[in-house]
CHARMM internal coordinates of N, CA and C (Angstrom, degrees):
IC EDIT
DIST 1 N 1 CA 1.4515
DIST 1 CA 1 C 1.5320
ANGL 1 N 1 CA 1 C 107.60
DIST 1 C 2 N 1.2811
ANGL 1 CA 1 C 2 N 113.97
DIHE 1 N 1 CA 1 C 2 N 137.77
DIST 2 N 2 CA 1.4517
ANGL 1 C 2 N 2 CA 119.42
DIHE 1 CA 1 C 2 N 2 CA -179.17
DIST 2 CA 2 C 1.5272
ANGL 2 N 2 CA 2 C 109.87
DIHE 1 C 2 N 2 CA 2 C -92.89
DIST 2 C 3 N 1.3110
ANGL 2 CA 2 C 3 N 116.57
DIHE 2 N 2 CA 2 C 3 N 141.69
DIST 3 N 3 CA 1.4531
ANGL 2 C 3 N 3 CA 120.42
DIHE 2 CA 2 C 3 N 3 CA 179.13
DIST 3 CA 3 C 1.5239
ANGL 3 N 3 CA 3 C 112.67
DIHE 2 C 3 N 3 CA 3 C -94.55
DIST 3 C 4 N 1.2989
ANGL 3 CA 3 C 4 N 116.34
DIHE 3 N 3 CA 3 C 4 N 3.59
DIST 4 N 4 CA 1.4620
ANGL 3 C 4 N 4 CA 119.22
DIHE 3 CA 3 C 4 N 4 CA 179.10
DIST 4 CA 4 C 1.5112
ANGL 4 N 4 CA 4 C 109.58
DIHE 3 C 4 N 4 CA 4 C -84.94
DIST 4 C 5 N 1.3078
ANGL 4 CA 4 C 5 N 115.98
DIHE 4 N 4 CA 4 C 5 N 157.65
DIST 5 N 5 CA 1.4569
ANGL 4 C 5 N 5 CA 119.93
DIHE 4 CA 4 C 5 N 5 CA 178.70
DIST 5 CA 5 C 1.5216
ANGL 5 N 5 CA 5 C 109.79
DIHE 4 C 5 N 5 CA 5 C -80.27
DIST 5 C 6 N 1.3260
ANGL 5 CA 5 C 6 N 116.41
DIHE 5 N 5 CA 5 C 6 N 146.37
DIST 6 N 6 CA 1.4614
ANGL 5 C 6 N 6 CA 118.62
DIHE 5 CA 5 C 6 N 6 CA -179.84
DIST 6 CA 6 C 1.5320
ANGL 6 N 6 CA 6 C 110.02
DIHE 5 C 6 N 6 CA 6 C -69.94
DIST 6 C 7 N 1.3190
ANGL 6 CA 6 C 7 N 116.75
DIHE 6 N 6 CA 6 C 7 N 159.12
DIST 7 N 7 CA 1.4632
ANGL 6 C 7 N 7 CA 118.52
DIHE 6 CA 6 C 7 N 7 CA 178.38
DIST 7 CA 7 C 1.5200
ANGL 7 N 7 CA 7 C 110.33
DIHE 6 C 7 N 7 CA 7 C -66.71
DIST 7 C 8 N 1.3343
ANGL 7 CA 7 C 8 N 117.85
DIHE 7 N 7 CA 7 C 8 N 151.95
DIST 8 N 8 CA 1.4677
ANGL 7 C 8 N 8 CA 119.46
DIHE 7 CA 7 C 8 N 8 CA 179.91
DIST 8 CA 8 C 1.5226
ANGL 8 N 8 CA 8 C 110.44
DIHE 7 C 8 N 8 CA 8 C -64.80
DIST 8 C 9 N 1.3168
ANGL 8 CA 8 C 9 N 116.09
DIHE 8 N 8 CA 8 C 9 N 142.34
DIST 9 N 9 CA 1.4691
ANGL 8 C 9 N 9 CA 118.89
DIHE 8 CA 8 C 9 N 9 CA -177.83
DIST 9 CA 9 C 1.5292
ANGL 9 N 9 CA 9 C 110.76
DIHE 8 C 9 N 9 CA 9 C -72.05
DIST 9 C 10 N 1.3211
ANGL 9 CA 9 C 10 N 115.48
DIHE 9 N 9 CA 9 C 10 N 153.88
DIST 10 N 10 CA 1.4603
ANGL 9 C 10 N 10 CA 121.24
DIHE 9 CA 9 C 10 N 10 CA 174.58
DIST 10 CA 10 C 1.5250
ANGL 10 N 10 CA 10 C 106.96
DIHE 9 C 10 N 10 CA 10 C -84.75
DIST 10 C 11 N 1.3020
ANGL 10 CA 10 C 11 N 117.82
DIHE 10 N 10 CA 10 C 11 N 123.71
DIST 11 N 11 CA 1.4645
ANGL 10 C 11 N 11 CA 122.65
DIHE 10 CA 10 C 11 N 11 CA -175.44
DIST 11 CA 11 C 1.5258
ANGL 11 N 11 CA 11 C 109.22
DIHE 10 C 11 N 11 CA 11 C -112.34
DIST 11 C 12 N 1.3333
ANGL 11 CA 11 C 12 N 116.00
DIHE 11 N 11 CA 11 C 12 N 129.52
DIST 12 N 12 CA 1.4644
ANGL 11 C 12 N 12 CA 122.04
DIHE 11 CA 11 C 12 N 12 CA 176.10
DIST 12 CA 12 C 1.5201
ANGL 12 N 12 CA 12 C 108.87
DIHE 11 C 12 N 12 CA 12 C -109.77
DIST 12 C 13 N 1.3310
ANGL 12 CA 12 C 13 N 116.57
DIHE 12 N 12 CA 12 C 13 N 126.46
DIST 13 N 13 CA 1.4579
ANGL 12 C 13 N 13 CA 121.35
DIHE 12 CA 12 C 13 N 13 CA 177.34
DIST 13 CA 13 C 1.5241
ANGL 13 N 13 CA 13 C 107.94
DIHE 12 C 13 N 13 CA 13 C -136.17
DIST 13 C 14 N 1.3053
ANGL 13 CA 13 C 14 N 117.02
DIHE 13 N 13 CA 13 C 14 N 106.83
DIST 14 N 14 CA 1.4636
ANGL 13 C 14 N 14 CA 123.76
DIHE 13 CA 13 C 14 N 14 CA 176.58
DIST 14 CA 14 C 1.5364
ANGL 14 N 14 CA 14 C 112.00
DIHE 13 C 14 N 14 CA 14 C 41.36
DIST 14 C 15 N 1.2819
ANGL 14 CA 14 C 15 N 117.24
DIHE 14 N 14 CA 14 C 15 N 73.12
DIST 15 N 15 CA 1.4652
ANGL 14 C 15 N 15 CA 124.80
DIHE 14 CA 14 C 15 N 15 CA 176.58
DIST 15 CA 15 C 1.5280
ANGL 15 N 15 CA 15 C 114.03
DIHE 14 C 15 N 15 CA 15 C 66.19
DIST 15 C 16 N 1.2932
ANGL 15 CA 15 C 16 N 118.77
DIHE 15 N 15 CA 15 C 16 N 6.44
DIST 16 N 16 CA 1.4604
ANGL 15 C 16 N 16 CA 121.68
DIHE 15 CA 15 C 16 N 16 CA 175.37
DIST 16 CA 16 C 1.5247
ANGL 16 N 16 CA 16 C 107.15
DIHE 15 C 16 N 16 CA 16 C -116.52
DIST 16 C 17 N 1.2801
ANGL 16 CA 16 C 17 N 116.97
DIHE 16 N 16 CA 16 C 17 N 142.50
DIST 17 N 17 CA 1.4603
ANGL 16 C 17 N 17 CA 119.56
DIHE 16 CA 16 C 17 N 17 CA 178.50
DIST 17 CA 17 C 1.5231
ANGL 17 N 17 CA 17 C 109.36
DIHE 16 C 17 N 17 CA 17 C -144.43
DIST 17 C 18 N 1.3067
ANGL 17 CA 17 C 18 N 113.89
DIHE 17 N 17 CA 17 C 18 N 156.98
DIST 18 N 18 CA 1.4500
ANGL 17 C 18 N 18 CA 119.31
DIHE 17 CA 17 C 18 N 18 CA 179.68
DIST 18 CA 18 C 1.5116
ANGL 18 N 18 CA 18 C 110.41
DIHE 17 C 18 N 18 CA 18 C -179.00
DIST 18 C 19 N 1.2961
ANGL 18 CA 18 C 19 N 115.82
DIHE 18 N 18 CA 18 C 19 N 172.94
DIST 19 N 19 CA 1.4621
ANGL 18 C 19 N 19 CA 121.79
DIHE 18 CA 18 C 19 N 19 CA 177.88
DIST 19 CA 19 C 1.5214
ANGL 19 N 19 CA 19 C 108.36
DIHE 18 C 19 N 19 CA 19 C -96.79
DIST 19 C 20 N 1.3193
ANGL 19 CA 19 C 20 N 114.64
DIHE 19 N 19 CA 19 C 20 N 125.97
DIST 20 N 20 CA 1.4607
ANGL 19 C 20 N 20 CA 120.90
DIHE 19 CA 19 C 20 N 20 CA -178.92
DIST 20 CA 20 C 1.5285
ANGL 20 N 20 CA 20 C 107.04
DIHE 19 C 20 N 20 CA 20 C -133.05
DIST 20 C 21 N 1.3157
ANGL 20 CA 20 C 21 N 118.35
DIHE 20 N 20 CA 20 C 21 N 144.49
DIST 21 N 21 CA 1.4723
ANGL 20 C 21 N 21 CA 119.22
DIHE 20 CA 20 C 21 N 21 CA 174.92
DIST 21 CA 21 C 1.5386
ANGL 21 N 21 CA 21 C 109.88
DIHE 20 C 21 N 21 CA 21 C -58.22
DIST 21 C 22 N 1.3270
ANGL 21 CA 21 C 22 N 114.23
DIHE 21 N 21 CA 21 C 22 N 144.37
DIST 22 N 22 CA 1.4605
ANGL 21 C 22 N 22 CA 120.28
DIHE 21 CA 21 C 22 N 22 CA -176.23
DIST 22 CA 22 C 1.5279
ANGL 22 N 22 CA 22 C 111.88
DIHE 21 C 22 N 22 CA 22 C -56.39
DIST 22 C 23 N 1.3136
ANGL 22 CA 22 C 23 N 118.70
DIHE 22 N 22 CA 22 C 23 N -41.39
DIST 23 N 23 CA 1.4684
ANGL 22 C 23 N 23 CA 121.44
DIHE 22 CA 22 C 23 N 23 CA -179.46
DIST 23 CA 23 C 1.5252
ANGL 23 N 23 CA 23 C 111.21
DIHE 22 C 23 N 23 CA 23 C -62.00
DIST 23 C 24 N 1.3214
ANGL 23 CA 23 C 24 N 116.56
DIHE 23 N 23 CA 23 C 24 N -40.06
DIST 24 N 24 CA 1.4605
ANGL 23 C 24 N 24 CA 120.47
DIHE 23 CA 23 C 24 N 24 CA 179.77
DIST 24 CA 24 C 1.5284
ANGL 24 N 24 CA 24 C 109.96
DIHE 23 C 24 N 24 CA 24 C -67.79
DIST 24 C 25 N 1.3373
ANGL 24 CA 24 C 25 N 116.95
DIHE 24 N 24 CA 24 C 25 N -41.34
DIST 25 N 25 CA 1.4675
ANGL 24 C 25 N 25 CA 120.39
DIHE 24 CA 24 C 25 N 25 CA 178.76
DIST 25 CA 25 C 1.5258
ANGL 25 N 25 CA 25 C 110.88
DIHE 24 C 25 N 25 CA 25 C -62.08
DIST 25 C 26 N 1.3196
ANGL 25 CA 25 C 26 N 116.94
DIHE 25 N 25 CA 25 C 26 N -43.32
DIST 26 N 26 CA 1.4677
ANGL 25 C 26 N 26 CA 120.56
DIHE 25 CA 25 C 26 N 26 CA 179.17
DIST 26 CA 26 C 1.5226
ANGL 26 N 26 CA 26 C 111.24
DIHE 25 C 26 N 26 CA 26 C -66.58
DIST 26 C 27 N 1.3266
ANGL 26 CA 26 C 27 N 116.89
DIHE 26 N 26 CA 26 C 27 N -39.92
DIST 27 N 27 CA 1.4602
ANGL 26 C 27 N 27 CA 120.65
DIHE 26 CA 26 C 27 N 27 CA 178.29
DIST 27 CA 27 C 1.5285
ANGL 27 N 27 CA 27 C 110.79
DIHE 26 C 27 N 27 CA 27 C -63.19
DIST 27 C 28 N 1.3216
ANGL 27 CA 27 C 28 N 116.80
DIHE 27 N 27 CA 27 C 28 N -44.79
DIST 28 N 28 CA 1.4691
ANGL 27 C 28 N 28 CA 120.00
DIHE 27 CA 27 C 28 N 28 CA 178.72
DIST 28 CA 28 C 1.5293
ANGL 28 N 28 CA 28 C 111.66
DIHE 27 C 28 N 28 CA 28 C -64.28
DIST 28 C 29 N 1.3221
ANGL 28 CA 28 C 29 N 116.80
DIHE 28 N 28 CA 28 C 29 N -38.25
DIST 29 N 29 CA 1.4699
ANGL 28 C 29 N 29 CA 120.33
DIHE 28 CA 28 C 29 N 29 CA 177.95
DIST 29 CA 29 C 1.5312
ANGL 29 N 29 CA 29 C 110.49
DIHE 28 C 29 N 29 CA 29 C -64.97
DIST 29 C 30 N 1.3229
ANGL 29 CA 29 C 30 N 117.40
DIHE 29 N 29 CA 29 C 30 N -40.58
DIST 30 N 30 CA 1.4703
ANGL 29 C 30 N 30 CA 120.82
DIHE 29 CA 29 C 30 N 30 CA 179.18
DIST 30 CA 30 C 1.5248
ANGL 30 N 30 CA 30 C 110.75
DIHE 29 C 30 N 30 CA 30 C -65.80
DIST 30 C 31 N 1.3281
ANGL 30 CA 30 C 31 N 116.54
DIHE 30 N 30 CA 30 C 31 N -43.49
DIST 31 N 31 CA 1.4699
ANGL 30 C 31 N 31 CA 120.27
DIHE 30 CA 30 C 31 N 31 CA 179.54
DIST 31 CA 31 C 1.5269
ANGL 31 N 31 CA 31 C 110.27
DIHE 30 C 31 N 31 CA 31 C -63.84
DIST 31 C 32 N 1.3370
ANGL 31 CA 31 C 32 N 116.88
DIHE 31 N 31 CA 31 C 32 N -42.02
DIST 32 N 32 CA 1.4690
ANGL 31 C 32 N 32 CA 120.11
DIHE 31 CA 31 C 32 N 32 CA 178.44
DIST 32 CA 32 C 1.5308
ANGL 32 N 32 CA 32 C 110.52
DIHE 31 C 32 N 32 CA 32 C -62.83
DIST 32 C 33 N 1.3133
ANGL 32 CA 32 C 33 N 117.64
DIHE 32 N 32 CA 32 C 33 N -40.25
DIST 33 N 33 CA 1.4654
ANGL 32 C 33 N 33 CA 121.03
DIHE 32 CA 32 C 33 N 33 CA 177.96
DIST 33 CA 33 C 1.5171
ANGL 33 N 33 CA 33 C 112.08
DIHE 32 C 33 N 33 CA 33 C -64.18
DIST 33 C 34 N 1.3196
ANGL 33 CA 33 C 34 N 116.93
DIHE 33 N 33 CA 33 C 34 N -41.19
DIST 34 N 34 CA 1.4635
ANGL 33 C 34 N 34 CA 120.89
DIHE 33 CA 33 C 34 N 34 CA 178.39
DIST 34 CA 34 C 1.5222
ANGL 34 N 34 CA 34 C 110.54
DIHE 33 C 34 N 34 CA 34 C -63.74
DIST 34 C 35 N 1.3321
ANGL 34 CA 34 C 35 N 116.36
DIHE 34 N 34 CA 34 C 35 N -43.62
DIST 35 N 35 CA 1.4693
ANGL 34 C 35 N 35 CA 119.95
DIHE 34 CA 34 C 35 N 35 CA -179.81
DIST 35 CA 35 C 1.5261
ANGL 35 N 35 CA 35 C 111.68
DIHE 34 C 35 N 35 CA 35 C -64.30
DIST 35 C 36 N 1.3355
ANGL 35 CA 35 C 36 N 117.25
DIHE 35 N 35 CA 35 C 36 N -42.52
DIST 36 N 36 CA 1.4636
ANGL 35 C 36 N 36 CA 119.78
DIHE 35 CA 35 C 36 N 36 CA 178.65
DIST 36 CA 36 C 1.5306
ANGL 36 N 36 CA 36 C 111.39
DIHE 35 C 36 N 36 CA 36 C -64.59
DIST 36 C 37 N 1.3201
ANGL 36 CA 36 C 37 N 116.93
DIHE 36 N 36 CA 36 C 37 N -40.07
DIST 37 N 37 CA 1.4620
ANGL 36 C 37 N 37 CA 120.58
DIHE 36 CA 36 C 37 N 37 CA 178.58
DIST 37 CA 37 C 1.5224
ANGL 37 N 37 CA 37 C 110.90
DIHE 36 C 37 N 37 CA 37 C -65.60
DIST 37 C 38 N 1.3294
ANGL 37 CA 37 C 38 N 117.12
DIHE 37 N 37 CA 37 C 38 N -41.71
DIST 38 N 38 CA 1.4663
ANGL 37 C 38 N 38 CA 120.54
DIHE 37 CA 37 C 38 N 38 CA 178.53
DIST 38 CA 38 C 1.5250
ANGL 38 N 38 CA 38 C 110.87
DIHE 37 C 38 N 38 CA 38 C -64.71
DIST 38 C 39 N 1.3219
ANGL 38 CA 38 C 39 N 116.68
DIHE 38 N 38 CA 38 C 39 N -39.25
DIST 39 N 39 CA 1.4608
ANGL 38 C 39 N 39 CA 120.47
DIHE 38 CA 38 C 39 N 39 CA 178.95
DIST 39 CA 39 C 1.5293
ANGL 39 N 39 CA 39 C 111.13
DIHE 38 C 39 N 39 CA 39 C -64.39
DIST 39 C 40 N 1.3162
ANGL 39 CA 39 C 40 N 116.60
DIHE 39 N 39 CA 39 C 40 N -45.94
DIST 40 N 40 CA 1.4669
ANGL 39 C 40 N 40 CA 120.24
DIHE 39 CA 39 C 40 N 40 CA 179.10
DIST 40 CA 40 C 1.5269
ANGL 40 N 40 CA 40 C 110.83
DIHE 39 C 40 N 40 CA 40 C -64.83
DIST 40 C 41 N 1.3266
ANGL 40 CA 40 C 41 N 117.56
DIHE 40 N 40 CA 40 C 41 N -40.88
DIST 41 N 41 CA 1.4644
ANGL 40 C 41 N 41 CA 121.23
DIHE 40 CA 40 C 41 N 41 CA 178.74
DIST 41 CA 41 C 1.5148
ANGL 41 N 41 CA 41 C 111.90
DIHE 40 C 41 N 41 CA 41 C -64.53
DIST 41 C 42 N 1.3199
ANGL 41 CA 41 C 42 N 116.88
DIHE 41 N 41 CA 41 C 42 N -40.99
DIST 42 N 42 CA 1.4694
ANGL 41 C 42 N 42 CA 120.41
DIHE 41 CA 41 C 42 N 42 CA 178.54
DIST 42 CA 42 C 1.5145
ANGL 42 N 42 CA 42 C 111.49
DIHE 41 C 42 N 42 CA 42 C -64.46
DIST 42 C 43 N 1.3259
ANGL 42 CA 42 C 43 N 116.49
DIHE 42 N 42 CA 42 C 43 N -40.36
DIST 43 N 43 CA 1.4675
ANGL 42 C 43 N 43 CA 119.99
DIHE 42 CA 42 C 43 N 43 CA 178.47
DIST 43 CA 43 C 1.5228
ANGL 43 N 43 CA 43 C 110.28
DIHE 42 C 43 N 43 CA 43 C -63.28
DIST 43 C 44 N 1.3200
ANGL 43 CA 43 C 44 N 117.26
DIHE 43 N 43 CA 43 C 44 N -41.37
DIST 44 N 44 CA 1.4711
ANGL 43 C 44 N 44 CA 120.47
DIHE 43 CA 43 C 44 N 44 CA -179.76
DIST 44 CA 44 C 1.5321
ANGL 44 N 44 CA 44 C 110.84
DIHE 43 C 44 N 44 CA 44 C -67.33
DIST 44 C 45 N 1.3123
ANGL 44 CA 44 C 45 N 117.66
DIHE 44 N 44 CA 44 C 45 N -39.76
DIST 45 N 45 CA 1.4673
ANGL 44 C 45 N 45 CA 120.77
DIHE 44 CA 44 C 45 N 45 CA 178.25
DIST 45 CA 45 C 1.5225
ANGL 45 N 45 CA 45 C 110.20
DIHE 44 C 45 N 45 CA 45 C -62.64
DIST 45 C 46 N 1.3358
ANGL 45 CA 45 C 46 N 117.17
DIHE 45 N 45 CA 45 C 46 N -41.10
DIST 46 N 46 CA 1.4622
ANGL 45 C 46 N 46 CA 120.31
DIHE 45 CA 45 C 46 N 46 CA 178.10
DIST 46 CA 46 C 1.5291
ANGL 46 N 46 CA 46 C 110.82
DIHE 45 C 46 N 46 CA 46 C -63.90
DIST 46 C 47 N 1.3365
ANGL 46 CA 46 C 47 N 117.76
DIHE 46 N 46 CA 46 C 47 N -38.59
DIST 47 N 47 CA 1.4654
ANGL 46 C 47 N 47 CA 121.13
DIHE 46 CA 46 C 47 N 47 CA 176.35
DIST 47 CA 47 C 1.5251
ANGL 47 N 47 CA 47 C 110.73
DIHE 46 C 47 N 47 CA 47 C -61.76
DIST 47 C 48 N 1.3179
ANGL 47 CA 47 C 48 N 116.99
DIHE 47 N 47 CA 47 C 48 N -45.66
DIST 48 N 48 CA 1.4558
ANGL 47 C 48 N 48 CA 120.90
DIHE 47 CA 47 C 48 N 48 CA -178.24
DIST 48 CA 48 C 1.5234
ANGL 48 N 48 CA 48 C 111.74
DIHE 47 C 48 N 48 CA 48 C -66.23
DIST 48 C 49 N 1.3142
ANGL 48 CA 48 C 49 N 117.05
DIHE 48 N 48 CA 48 C 49 N -39.08
DIST 49 N 49 CA 1.4699
ANGL 48 C 49 N 49 CA 119.89
DIHE 48 CA 48 C 49 N 49 CA 177.70
DIST 49 CA 49 C 1.5190
ANGL 49 N 49 CA 49 C 111.19
DIHE 48 C 49 N 49 CA 49 C -64.64
DIST 49 C 50 N 1.3323
ANGL 49 CA 49 C 50 N 116.86
DIHE 49 N 49 CA 49 C 50 N -40.39
DIST 50 N 50 CA 1.4654
ANGL 49 C 50 N 50 CA 120.09
DIHE 49 CA 49 C 50 N 50 CA 178.99
DIST 50 CA 50 C 1.5238
ANGL 50 N 50 CA 50 C 110.50
DIHE 49 C 50 N 50 CA 50 C -64.26
DIST 50 C 51 N 1.3267
ANGL 50 CA 50 C 51 N 117.00
DIHE 50 N 50 CA 50 C 51 N -41.58
DIST 51 N 51 CA 1.4647
ANGL 50 C 51 N 51 CA 120.54
DIHE 50 CA 50 C 51 N 51 CA 178.56
DIST 51 CA 51 C 1.5226
ANGL 51 N 51 CA 51 C 110.85
DIHE 50 C 51 N 51 CA 51 C -65.51
DIST 51 C 52 N 1.3334
ANGL 51 CA 51 C 52 N 117.38
DIHE 51 N 51 CA 51 C 52 N -40.96
DIST 52 N 52 CA 1.4631
ANGL 51 C 52 N 52 CA 120.62
DIHE 51 CA 51 C 52 N 52 CA 179.32
DIST 52 CA 52 C 1.5257
ANGL 52 N 52 CA 52 C 110.45
DIHE 51 C 52 N 52 CA 52 C -65.24
DIST 52 C 53 N 1.3265
ANGL 52 CA 52 C 53 N 116.83
DIHE 52 N 52 CA 52 C 53 N -40.53
DIST 53 N 53 CA 1.4677
ANGL 52 C 53 N 53 CA 120.80
DIHE 52 CA 52 C 53 N 53 CA 178.69
DIST 53 CA 53 C 1.5302
ANGL 53 N 53 CA 53 C 109.99
DIHE 52 C 53 N 53 CA 53 C -63.05
DIST 53 C 54 N 1.3148
ANGL 53 CA 53 C 54 N 116.61
DIHE 53 N 53 CA 53 C 54 N -41.62
DIST 54 N 54 CA 1.4693
ANGL 53 C 54 N 54 CA 121.10
DIHE 53 CA 53 C 54 N 54 CA 179.55
DIST 54 CA 54 C 1.5362
ANGL 54 N 54 CA 54 C 110.63
DIHE 53 C 54 N 54 CA 54 C -62.32
DIST 54 C 55 N 1.3233
ANGL 54 CA 54 C 55 N 116.47
DIHE 54 N 54 CA 54 C 55 N -43.95
DIST 55 N 55 CA 1.4726
ANGL 54 C 55 N 55 CA 119.86
DIHE 54 CA 54 C 55 N 55 CA -179.83
DIST 55 CA 55 C 1.5267
ANGL 55 N 55 CA 55 C 111.74
DIHE 54 C 55 N 55 CA 55 C -69.46
DIST 55 C 56 N 1.3305
ANGL 55 CA 55 C 56 N 117.12
DIHE 55 N 55 CA 55 C 56 N -36.86
DIST 56 N 56 CA 1.4739
ANGL 55 C 56 N 56 CA 119.83
DIHE 55 CA 55 C 56 N 56 CA 177.11
DIST 56 CA 56 C 1.5142
ANGL 56 N 56 CA 56 C 110.64
DIHE 55 C 56 N 56 CA 56 C -61.56
DIST 56 C 57 N 1.3394
ANGL 56 CA 56 C 57 N 116.18
DIHE 56 N 56 CA 56 C 57 N -44.47
DIST 57 N 57 CA 1.4656
ANGL 56 C 57 N 57 CA 119.85
DIHE 56 CA 56 C 57 N 57 CA 179.37
DIST 57 CA 57 C 1.5218
ANGL 57 N 57 CA 57 C 111.48
DIHE 56 C 57 N 57 CA 57 C -63.14
DIST 57 C 58 N 1.3308
ANGL 57 CA 57 C 58 N 116.64
DIHE 57 N 57 CA 57 C 58 N -41.95
DIST 58 N 58 CA 1.4613
ANGL 57 C 58 N 58 CA 120.53
DIHE 57 CA 57 C 58 N 58 CA 179.34
DIST 58 CA 58 C 1.5304
ANGL 58 N 58 CA 58 C 110.30
DIHE 57 C 58 N 58 CA 58 C -63.81
DIST 58 C 59 N 1.3315
ANGL 58 CA 58 C 59 N 116.93
DIHE 58 N 58 CA 58 C 59 N -42.38
DIST 59 N 59 CA 1.4629
ANGL 58 C 59 N 59 CA 120.56
DIHE 58 CA 58 C 59 N 59 CA 178.72
DIST 59 CA 59 C 1.5244
ANGL 59 N 59 CA 59 C 110.66
DIHE 58 C 59 N 59 CA 59 C -64.70
DIST 59 C 60 N 1.3222
ANGL 59 CA 59 C 60 N 116.33
DIHE 59 N 59 CA 59 C 60 N -40.68
DIST 60 N 60 CA 1.4676
ANGL 59 C 60 N 60 CA 120.17
DIHE 59 CA 59 C 60 N 60 CA 179.72
DIST 60 CA 60 C 1.5218
ANGL 60 N 60 CA 60 C 110.43
DIHE 59 C 60 N 60 CA 60 C -63.32
DIST 60 C 61 N 1.3243
ANGL 60 CA 60 C 61 N 116.95
DIHE 60 N 60 CA 60 C 61 N -42.80
DIST 61 N 61 CA 1.4676
ANGL 60 C 61 N 61 CA 120.50
DIHE 60 CA 60 C 61 N 61 CA 178.29
DIST 61 CA 61 C 1.5226
ANGL 61 N 61 CA 61 C 111.01
DIHE 60 C 61 N 61 CA 61 C -63.59
DIST 61 C 62 N 1.3319
ANGL 61 CA 61 C 62 N 117.08
DIHE 61 N 61 CA 61 C 62 N -39.65
DIST 62 N 62 CA 1.4548
ANGL 61 C 62 N 62 CA 120.92
DIHE 61 CA 61 C 62 N 62 CA -179.71
DIST 62 CA 62 C 1.5324
ANGL 62 N 62 CA 62 C 110.86
DIHE 61 C 62 N 62 CA 62 C -65.14
DIST 62 C 63 N 1.3080
ANGL 62 CA 62 C 63 N 117.08
DIHE 62 N 62 CA 62 C 63 N -42.11
DIST 63 N 63 CA 1.4617
ANGL 62 C 63 N 63 CA 121.18
DIHE 62 CA 62 C 63 N 63 CA 179.41
DIST 63 CA 63 C 1.5272
ANGL 63 N 63 CA 63 C 109.61
DIHE 62 C 63 N 63 CA 63 C -65.49
DIST 63 C 64 N 1.3230
ANGL 63 CA 63 C 64 N 116.51
DIHE 63 N 63 CA 63 C 64 N -42.19
DIST 64 N 64 CA 1.4628
ANGL 63 C 64 N 64 CA 120.41
DIHE 63 CA 63 C 64 N 64 CA 178.79
DIST 64 CA 64 C 1.5178
ANGL 64 N 64 CA 64 C 111.38
DIHE 63 C 64 N 64 CA 64 C -62.23
DIST 64 C 65 N 1.3370
ANGL 64 CA 64 C 65 N 116.43
DIHE 64 N 64 CA 64 C 65 N -43.76
DIST 65 N 65 CA 1.4593
ANGL 64 C 65 N 65 CA 120.79
DIHE 64 CA 64 C 65 N 65 CA 179.89
DIST 65 CA 65 C 1.5200
ANGL 65 N 65 CA 65 C 110.50
DIHE 64 C 65 N 65 CA 65 C -65.44
DIST 65 C 66 N 1.3196
ANGL 65 CA 65 C 66 N 116.89
DIHE 65 N 65 CA 65 C 66 N -39.23
DIST 66 N 66 CA 1.4650
ANGL 65 C 66 N 66 CA 120.82
DIHE 65 CA 65 C 66 N 66 CA 179.49
DIST 66 CA 66 C 1.5281
ANGL 66 N 66 CA 66 C 110.28
DIHE 65 C 66 N 66 CA 66 C -65.58
DIST 66 C 67 N 1.3150
ANGL 66 CA 66 C 67 N 117.08
DIHE 66 N 66 CA 66 C 67 N -41.75
DIST 67 N 67 CA 1.4631
ANGL 66 C 67 N 67 CA 120.68
DIHE 66 CA 66 C 67 N 67 CA 178.74
DIST 67 CA 67 C 1.5148
ANGL 67 N 67 CA 67 C 110.53
DIHE 66 C 67 N 67 CA 67 C -64.86
DIST 67 C 68 N 1.3172
ANGL 67 CA 67 C 68 N 117.04
DIHE 67 N 67 CA 67 C 68 N -38.61
DIST 68 N 68 CA 1.4580
ANGL 67 C 68 N 68 CA 121.17
DIHE 67 CA 67 C 68 N 68 CA 179.31
DIST 68 CA 68 C 1.5264
ANGL 68 N 68 CA 68 C 110.44
DIHE 67 C 68 N 68 CA 68 C -66.07
DIST 68 C 69 N 1.3471
ANGL 68 CA 68 C 69 N 116.04
DIHE 68 N 68 CA 68 C 69 N -42.18
DIST 69 N 69 CA 1.4659
ANGL 68 C 69 N 69 CA 120.15
DIHE 68 CA 68 C 69 N 69 CA 179.02
DIST 69 CA 69 C 1.5247
ANGL 69 N 69 CA 69 C 111.87
DIHE 68 C 69 N 69 CA 69 C -66.00
DIST 69 C 70 N 1.3150
ANGL 69 CA 69 C 70 N 117.38
DIHE 69 N 69 CA 69 C 70 N -38.28
DIST 70 N 70 CA 1.4557
ANGL 69 C 70 N 70 CA 120.05
DIHE 69 CA 69 C 70 N 70 CA -178.68
DIST 70 CA 70 C 1.5393
ANGL 70 N 70 CA 70 C 110.67
DIHE 69 C 70 N 70 CA 70 C -71.09
DIST 70 C 71 N 1.3173
ANGL 70 CA 70 C 71 N 116.94
DIHE 70 N 70 CA 70 C 71 N -31.90
DIST 71 N 71 CA 1.4598
ANGL 70 C 71 N 71 CA 119.41
DIHE 70 CA 70 C 71 N 71 CA 178.22
DIST 71 CA 71 C 1.5391
ANGL 71 N 71 CA 71 C 110.34
DIHE 70 C 71 N 71 CA 71 C -71.46
DIST 71 C 72 N 1.3095
ANGL 71 CA 71 C 72 N 116.93
DIHE 71 N 71 CA 71 C 72 N -32.78
DIST 72 N 72 CA 1.4662
ANGL 71 C 72 N 72 CA 120.74
DIHE 71 CA 71 C 72 N 72 CA 177.88
DIST 72 CA 72 C 1.5384
ANGL 72 N 72 CA 72 C 109.93
DIHE 71 C 72 N 72 CA 72 C -70.42
DIST 72 C 73 N 1.3365
ANGL 72 CA 72 C 73 N 116.38
DIHE 72 N 72 CA 72 C 73 N -35.05
DIST 73 N 73 CA 1.4510
ANGL 72 C 73 N 73 CA 120.38
DIHE 72 CA 72 C 73 N 73 CA -178.99
DIST 73 CA 73 C 1.5173
ANGL 73 N 73 CA 73 C 111.76
DIHE 72 C 73 N 73 CA 73 C -69.32
DIST 73 C 74 N 1.3165
ANGL 73 CA 73 C 74 N 118.00
DIHE 73 N 73 CA 73 C 74 N -28.16
DIST 74 N 74 CA 1.4542
ANGL 73 C 74 N 74 CA 121.33
DIHE 73 CA 73 C 74 N 74 CA 179.91
DIST 74 CA 74 C 1.5197
ANGL 74 N 74 CA 74 C 111.94
DIHE 73 C 74 N 74 CA 74 C -71.59
DIST 74 C 75 N 1.3017
ANGL 74 CA 74 C 75 N 117.56
DIHE 74 N 74 CA 74 C 75 N -27.74
DIST 75 N 75 CA 1.4641
ANGL 74 C 75 N 75 CA 120.70
DIHE 74 CA 74 C 75 N 75 CA -176.18
DIST 75 CA 75 C 1.4873
ANGL 75 N 75 CA 75 C 112.90
DIHE 74 C 75 N 75 CA 75 C -72.19
END
COOR INIT
IC SEED 1 N 1 CA 1 C
IC BUILD
């Protein structure tokens, strides 16, 4: 077994390449994964909020219409 450190890996990133220490490459990969996950999660949360807002408005309109109809029936 050799006690020397292995050579830095060759890293390719979108048409760019270079030699980077393995720890730095792994750190950058982890940070990129976290950012992509946060971006996807934020997009999904925005979708869910929009859907909830749409349903709240529809429910509010239905309640308003029902109240209006019941007030007309009393007259």
